[in-house]
The first five atom37 places (N, CA, C, CB, O) and aatype in JSON, in Angstrom:
{
  "aatype": [12, 3, 2, 2, 5, 11, 0, 12, 13, 16, 14, 10, 11, 0, 18, 1, 14, 13, 8, 15, 19, 18, 3, 14, 4, 1, 14, 9, 7, 19, 11, 18, 18, 15, 16, 14, 14, 5, 10, 18, 12, 7, 13, 5, 14, 14, 2, 12, 5, 5, 13, 15, 14, 1, 6, 0, 10, 11, 11, 7, 16, 10, 17, 14, 0, 13, 17, 3, 18, 18, 6, 2, 14, 18, 11, 19, 11, 11, 1, 3, 6, 6],
  "atom_mask": [
    [1, 1, 1, 1, 1],
    [1, 1, 1, 1, 1],
    [1, 1, 1, 1, 1],
    [1, 1, 1, 1, 1],
    [1, 1, 1, 1, 1],
    [1, 1, 1, 1, 1],
    [1, 1, 1, 1, 1],
    [1, 1, 1, 1, 1],
    [1, 1, 1, 1, 1],
    [1, 1, 1, 1, 1],
    [1, 1, 1, 1, 1],
    [1, 1, 1, 1, 1],
    [1, 1, 1, 1, 1],
    [1, 1, 1, 1, 1],
    [1, 1, 1, 1, 1],
    [1, 1, 1, 1, 1],
    [1, 1, 1, 1, 1],
    [1, 1, 1, 1, 1],
    [1, 1, 1, 1, 1],
    [1, 1, 1, 1, 1],
    [1, 1, 1, 1, 1],
    [1, 1, 1, 1, 1],
    [1, 1, 1, 1, 1],
    [1, 1, 1, 1, 1],
    [1, 1, 1, 1, 1],
    [1, 1, 1, 1, 1],
    [1, 1, 1, 1, 1],
    [1, 1, 1, 1, 1],
    [1, 1, 1, 0, 1],
    [1, 1, 1, 1, 1],
    [1, 1, 1, 1, 1],
    [1, 1, 1, 1, 1],
    [1, 1, 1, 1, 1],
    [1, 1, 1, 1, 1],
    [1, 1, 1, 1, 1],
    [1, 1, 1, 1, 1],
    [1, 1, 1, 1, 1],
    [1, 1, 1, 1, 1],
    [1, 1, 1, 1, 1],
    [1, 1, 1, 1, 1],
    [1, 1, 1, 1, 1],
    [1, 1, 1, 0, 1],
    [1, 1, 1, 1, 1],
    [1, 1, 1, 1, 1],
    [1, 1, 1, 1, 1],
    [1, 1, 1, 1, 1],
    [1, 1, 1, 1, 1],
    [1, 1, 1, 1, 1],
    [1, 1, 1, 1, 1],
    [1, 1, 1, 1, 1],
    [1, 1, 1, 1, 1],
    [1, 1, 1, 1, 1],
    [1, 1, 1, 1, 1],
    [1, 1, 1, 1, 1],
    [1, 1, 1, 1, 1],
    [1, 1, 1, 1, 1],
    [1, 1, 1, 1, 1],
    [1, 1, 1, 1, 1],
    [1, 1, 1, 1, 1],
    [1, 1, 1, 0, 1],
    [1, 1, 1, 1, 1],
    [1, 1, 1, 1, 1],
    [1, 1, 1, 1, 1],
    [1, 1, 1, 1, 1],
    [1, 1, 1, 1, 1],
    [1, 1, 1, 1, 1],
    [1, 1, 1, 1, 1],
    [1, 1, 1, 1, 1],
    [1, 1, 1, 1, 1],
    [1, 1, 1, 1, 1],
    [1, 1, 1, 1, 1],
    [1, 1, 1, 1, 1],
    [1, 1, 1, 1, 1],
    [1, 1, 1, 1, 1],
    [1, 1, 1, 1, 1],
    [1, 1, 1, 1, 1],
    [1, 1, 1, 1, 1],
    [1, 1, 1, 1, 1],
    [1, 1, 1, 1, 1],
    [1, 1, 1, 1, 1],
    [1, 1, 1, 1, 1],
    [1, 1, 1, 1, 1]
  ],
  "atom_positions": [
    [[3.79, -9.57, 7.82], [3.17, -8.33, 8.25], [1.7, -8.63, 8.54], [3.32, -7.21, 7.18], [0.99, -9.14, 7.67]],
    [[1.25, -8.33, 9.72], [-0.15, -8.59, 10.05], [-1.03, -7.4, 9.66], [-0.3, -8.9, 11.54], [-0.52, -6.35, 9.26]],
    [[-2.33, -7.57, 9.79], [-3.27, -6.52, 9.39], [-3.14, -5.27, 10.24], [-4.69, -7.04, 9.48], [-3.42, -4.17, 9.77]],
    [[-2.71, -5.42, 11.47], [-2.55, -4.26, 12.35], [-1.48, -3.31, 11.82], [-2.19, -4.71, 13.77], [-1.67, -2.1, 11.86]],
    [[-0.37, -3.84, 11.32], [0.7, -3.02, 10.79], [0.29, -2.37, 9.48], [1.95, -3.85, 10.59], [0.68, -1.23, 9.22]],
    [[-0.49, -3.04, 8.65], [-0.96, -2.45, 7.4], [-1.87, -1.27, 7.67], [-1.68, -3.5, 6.55], [-1.82, -0.28, 6.94]],
    [[-2.7, -1.36, 8.69], [-3.62, -0.28, 9.02], [-2.88, 0.94, 9.55], [-4.65, -0.75, 10.03], [-3.38, 2.06, 9.46]],
    [[-1.69, 0.73, 10.12], [-0.94, 1.81, 10.74], [0.08, 2.44, 9.78], [-0.24, 1.3, 11.98], [0.9, 3.24, 10.23]],
    [[0.06, 2.1, 8.49], [1.03, 2.62, 7.53], [0.91, 4.13, 7.38], [0.86, 1.95, 6.18], [-0.2, 4.66, 7.24]],
    [[2.03, 4.8, 7.42], [2.1, 6.23, 7.13], [3.49, 6.54, 6.58], [1.79, 7.07, 8.4], [4.47, 5.98, 7.07]],
    [[3.6, 7.4, 5.58], [4.92, 7.72, 5.05], [5.72, 8.63, 5.99], [4.79, 8.37, 3.69], [6.93, 8.76, 5.82]],
    [[5.07, 9.26, 6.97], [5.75, 10.12, 7.91], [5.97, 9.35, 9.21], [4.94, 11.43, 8.17], [5.02, 8.9, 9.85]],
    [[7.23, 9.21, 9.58], [7.59, 8.48, 10.79], [8.13, 9.46, 11.83], [8.62, 7.37, 10.48], [8.59, 10.55, 11.48]],
    [[8.07, 9.06, 13.1], [8.58, 9.91, 14.17], [9.29, 9.07, 15.21], [7.43, 10.71, 14.83], [8.97, 7.9, 15.42]],
    [[10.26, 9.67, 15.85], [10.95, 9.01, 16.95], [11.44, 10.08, 17.92], [12.14, 8.13, 16.44], [11.56, 11.25, 17.56]],
    [[11.73, 9.68, 19.13], [12.24, 10.58, 20.15], [13.68, 10.14, 20.46], [11.34, 10.57, 21.45], [13.88, 9.05, 20.98]],
    [[14.69, 10.99, 20.14], [16.08, 10.62, 20.4], [16.34, 10.46, 21.9], [17.02, 11.68, 19.81], [15.71, 11.11, 22.73]],
    [[17.27, 9.58, 22.22], [17.64, 9.35, 23.62], [18.24, 10.61, 24.2], [18.62, 8.17, 23.75], [19.06, 11.27, 23.57]],
    [[17.84, 10.94, 25.41], [18.4, 12.08, 26.12], [18.81, 11.61, 27.5], [17.38, 13.26, 26.22], [17.97, 11.17, 28.29]],
    [[20.1, 11.69, 27.79], [20.63, 11.23, 29.07], [20.35, 12.26, 30.16], [22.13, 10.96, 28.96], [20.17, 13.45, 29.88]],
    [[20.32, 11.8, 31.37], [20.16, 12.69, 32.52], [21.38, 13.61, 32.63], [19.98, 11.87, 33.84], [21.27, 14.74, 33.11]],
    [[22.53, 13.14, 32.18], [23.77, 13.89, 32.28], [24.06, 14.74, 31.04], [24.92, 12.95, 32.52], [25.1, 15.39, 30.98]],
    [[23.19, 14.74, 30.08], [23.38, 15.53, 28.86], [23.18, 17.01, 29.2], [22.39, 15.08, 27.73], [22.13, 17.37, 29.73]],
    [[24.17, 17.88, 28.9], [24.03, 19.29, 29.26], [23.05, 20.07, 28.37], [25.38, 19.96, 29.2], [22.6, 21.15, 28.76]],
    [[22.71, 19.54, 27.2], [21.8, 20.24, 26.28], [20.35, 19.88, 26.58], [22.15, 19.89, 24.82], [20.04, 18.86, 27.18]],
    [[19.47, 20.75, 26.14], [18.03, 20.48, 26.27], [17.65, 19.29, 25.41], [17.2, 21.72, 25.89], [18.32, 19.02, 24.41]],
    [[16.58, 18.57, 25.77], [16.1, 17.49, 24.89], [15.64, 18.05, 23.55], [14.96, 16.71, 25.57], [15.08, 19.14, 23.49]],
    [[15.87, 17.29, 22.52], [15.5, 17.73, 21.17], [13.99, 17.63, 20.97], [16.23, 16.9, 20.11], [13.4, 18.48, 20.32]],
    [[13.39, 16.62, 21.52], [11.96, 16.4, 21.3], [11.76, 15.36, 20.22], [0.0, 0.0, 0.0], [12.61, 14.5, 20.01]],
    [[10.67, 15.45, 19.54], [10.33, 14.47, 18.51], [10.99, 14.86, 17.19], [8.8, 14.35, 18.33], [10.95, 16.02, 16.79]],
    [[11.61, 13.88, 16.51], [12.2, 14.08, 15.2], [11.33, 13.33, 14.19], [13.69, 13.58, 15.15], [10.83, 12.25, 14.48]],
    [[11.16, 13.9, 13.0], [10.33, 13.31, 11.96], [11.16, 13.01, 10.73], [9.17, 14.25, 11.6], [12.14, 13.7, 10.44]],
    [[10.77, 11.97, 10.01], [11.37, 11.69, 8.71], [10.32, 11.05, 7.82], [12.61, 10.76, 8.86], [9.37, 10.43, 8.29]],
    [[10.52, 11.22, 6.52], [9.56, 10.72, 5.55], [10.16, 9.54, 4.79], [9.13, 11.84, 4.57], [11.34, 9.57, 4.43]],
    [[9.36, 8.52, 4.55], [9.82, 7.37, 3.76], [9.14, 7.41, 2.4], [9.53, 6.03, 4.5], [7.93, 7.62, 2.32]],
    [[9.91, 7.2, 1.32], [9.33, 7.28, -0.01], [8.45, 6.07, -0.34], [10.44, 7.39, -1.05], [8.67, 4.99, 0.21]],
    [[7.46, 6.25, -1.21], [6.53, 5.17, -1.55], [7.19, 3.95, -2.18], [5.48, 5.7, -2.48], [6.69, 2.84, -2.01]],
    [[8.31, 4.13, -2.9], [8.91, 2.98, -3.57], [9.48, 1.96, -2.58], [10.01, 3.44, -4.5], [9.74, 0.82, -2.97]],
    [[9.67, 2.33, -1.33], [10.12, 1.37, -0.33], [9.08, 0.29, -0.07], [10.46, 2.08, 0.98], [9.43, -0.82, 0.34]],
    [[7.83, 0.61, -0.29], [6.74, -0.3, 0.02], [6.22, -1.04, -1.21], [5.61, 0.46, 0.67], [5.24, -1.78, -1.13]],
    [[6.89, -0.84, -2.34], [6.51, -1.51, -3.57], [7.56, -2.57, -3.87], [6.35, -0.51, -4.76], [8.74, -2.23, -4.01]],
    [[7.18, -3.81, -3.99], [8.14, -4.88, -4.23], [8.82, -4.78, -5.58], [0.0, 0.0, 0.0], [10.01, -5.06, -5.69]],
    [[8.08, -4.38, -6.6], [8.62, -4.24, -7.94], [7.78, -3.2, -8.68], [8.63, -5.6, -8.7], [6.69, -2.85, -8.23]],
    [[8.28, -2.72, -9.79], [7.54, -1.75, -10.58], [6.7, -2.49, -11.6], [8.49, -0.74, -11.27], [7.25, -3.12, -12.51]],
    [[5.38, -2.43, -11.47], [4.52, -3.13, -12.42], [4.63, -2.53, -13.83], [3.07, -3.09, -11.95], [4.89, -1.33, -13.96]],
    [[4.44, -3.32, -14.86], [4.49, -2.79, -16.22], [3.27, -1.9, -16.51], [4.56, -3.95, -17.23], [2.22, -2.03, -15.88]],
    [[3.44, -1.01, -17.46], [2.37, -0.12, -17.94], [1.79, 0.78, -16.85], [1.25, -0.94, -18.54], [0.58, 1.0, -16.79]],
    [[2.67, 1.3, -15.99], [2.2, 2.23, -14.96], [1.82, 3.56, -15.59], [3.27, 2.44, -13.88], [2.39, 3.97, -16.6]],
    [[0.86, 4.23, -14.98], [0.45, 5.56, -15.44], [1.64, 6.51, -15.3], [-0.78, 6.08, -14.63], [2.43, 6.4, -14.36]],
    [[1.75, 7.47, -16.25], [2.87, 8.41, -16.22], [2.37, 9.84, -16.24], [3.81, 8.18, -17.41], [1.31, 10.14, -16.8]],
    [[3.15, 10.73, -15.61], [2.88, 12.16, -15.71], [3.3, 12.63, -17.1], [3.64, 12.96, -14.6], [4.07, 11.95, -17.78]],
    [[2.8, 13.78, -17.52], [3.29, 14.41, -18.75], [4.73, 14.85, -18.48], [2.38, 15.63, -19.2], [5.1, 15.02, -17.32]],
    [[5.55, 15.05, -19.52], [6.95, 15.45, -19.28], [7.07, 16.73, -18.44], [7.65, 15.66, -20.61], [7.94, 16.81, -17.57]],
    [[6.23, 17.72, -18.7], [6.29, 18.97, -17.94], [5.93, 18.73, -16.47], [5.33, 20.01, -18.55], [6.59, 19.25, -15.57]],
    [[4.89, 17.96, -16.24], [4.45, 17.64, -14.87], [5.5, 16.79, -14.15], [3.09, 16.92, -14.88], [5.72, 16.96, -12.95]],
    [[6.13, 15.87, -14.88], [7.16, 15.01, -14.28], [8.36, 15.83, -13.81], [7.62, 13.95, -15.29], [8.95, 15.53, -12.77]],
    [[8.72, 16.86, -14.55], [9.81, 17.73, -14.12], [9.45, 18.49, -12.86], [10.18, 18.7, -15.24], [10.3, 18.7, -12.0]],
    [[8.2, 18.91, -12.73], [7.75, 19.61, -11.52], [7.71, 18.69, -10.31], [6.38, 20.23, -11.74], [8.1, 19.08, -9.21]],
    [[7.23, 17.46, -10.51], [7.06, 16.52, -9.41], [8.35, 15.81, -9.04], [6.01, 15.49, -9.78], [8.52, 15.39, -7.89]],
    [[9.28, 15.67, -9.99], [10.54, 14.99, -9.72], [10.49, 13.49, -9.97], [0.0, 0.0, 0.0], [11.44, 12.78, -9.66]],
    [[9.39, 13.01, -10.53], [9.28, 11.59, -10.88], [8.33, 11.45, -12.05], [8.78, 10.75, -9.67], [7.46, 12.29, -12.26]],
    [[8.5, 10.39, -12.8], [7.66, 10.15, -13.97], [6.35, 9.47, -13.61], [8.42, 9.31, -14.99], [5.35, 9.63, -14.31]],
    [[6.34, 8.71, -12.53], [5.19, 7.9, -12.18], [4.44, 8.45, -10.96], [5.62, 6.48, -11.91], [5.06, 8.69, -9.93]],
    [[3.13, 8.64, -11.06], [2.35, 9.15, -9.92], [2.39, 8.23, -8.69], [0.9, 9.34, -10.34], [2.26, 8.71, -7.56]],
    [[2.59, 6.94, -8.9], [2.64, 6.02, -7.76], [3.87, 6.27, -6.88], [2.65, 4.57, -8.25], [3.87, 5.92, -5.7]],
    [[4.92, 6.87, -7.45], [6.14, 7.13, -6.7], [6.22, 8.55, -6.17], [7.34, 6.84, -7.56], [7.19, 8.89, -5.49]],
    [[5.26, 9.38, -6.46], [5.28, 10.77, -6.0], [4.61, 10.87, -4.64], [4.6, 11.7, -7.01], [3.55, 10.29, -4.41]],
    [[5.24, 11.61, -3.76], [4.7, 11.8, -2.42], [4.86, 13.26, -2.04], [5.4, 10.87, -1.39], [5.96, 13.8, -2.08]],
    [[3.77, 13.89, -1.66], [3.81, 15.28, -1.24], [4.47, 15.38, 0.12], [2.39, 15.89, -1.21], [4.15, 14.61, 1.02]],
    [[5.39, 16.31, 0.28], [6.07, 16.49, 1.56], [5.54, 17.74, 2.23], [7.6, 16.58, 1.37], [5.6, 18.84, 1.68]],
    [[5.02, 17.56, 3.42], [4.58, 18.7, 4.23], [5.53, 18.78, 5.42], [3.08, 18.56, 4.7], [5.71, 17.8, 6.13]],
    [[6.12, 19.94, 5.63], [7.1, 20.11, 6.68], [6.44, 19.96, 8.06], [7.78, 21.49, 6.56], [5.6, 20.78, 8.42]],
    [[6.8, 18.92, 8.83], [6.18, 18.72, 10.14], [6.67, 19.71, 11.18], [6.44, 17.31, 10.62], [6.04, 19.87, 12.22]],
    [[7.8, 20.38, 10.92], [8.35, 21.33, 11.87], [7.77, 22.73, 11.72], [9.85, 21.38, 11.73], [7.93, 23.57, 12.6]],
    [[7.11, 22.98, 10.61], [6.55, 24.3, 10.37], [5.37, 24.53, 11.31], [6.1, 24.45, 8.89], [4.44, 23.73, 11.37]],
    [[5.43, 25.63, 12.04], [4.37, 25.94, 12.99], [3.18, 26.52, 12.23], [4.88, 26.94, 14.08], [3.32, 27.45, 11.44]],
    [[2.03, 25.95, 12.49], [0.82, 26.45, 11.85], [0.32, 27.67, 12.63], [-0.28, 25.34, 11.76], [0.18, 27.63, 13.85]],
    [[0.05, 28.73, 11.9], [-0.44, 29.96, 12.54], [-1.93, 29.85, 12.81], [-0.15, 31.19, 11.67], [-2.7, 29.42, 11.95]],
    [[-2.32, 30.22, 13.99], [-3.75, 30.16, 14.35], [-4.52, 31.34, 13.77], [-3.92, 30.13, 15.88], [-5.61, 31.18, 13.21]],
    [[-3.94, 32.52, 13.9], [-4.6, 33.73, 13.41], [-3.74, 34.36, 12.32], [-4.85, 34.74, 14.57], [-2.67, 34.9, 12.59]],
    [[-4.23, 34.29, 11.1], [-3.51, 34.91, 9.98], [-4.22, 36.2, 9.59], [-3.41, 33.95, 8.76], [-4.92, 36.25, 8.58]],
    [[-4.02, 37.22, 10.39], [-4.66, 38.52, 10.12], [-3.64, 39.53, 9.68], [-5.41, 39.03, 11.34], [-3.98, 40.68, 9.41]]
  ]
}
């Protein structure tokens, strides 16, 4: 992996599905998916920091290094919230 790929790391990935000229449906557009942080960790180091039991139940993981906030990329942001 070169330095260029490391600089471009993001847990949110996007791709555009193939759409044929003969496809009767409209193009879908861009599709998004999220990759979890543990994919990029070769092994789990010993003595990692841990959430409290209550916080771990809320987050869904015991270790902060493996927790990733998910923001829905399909949700339309409102410009005027009046």
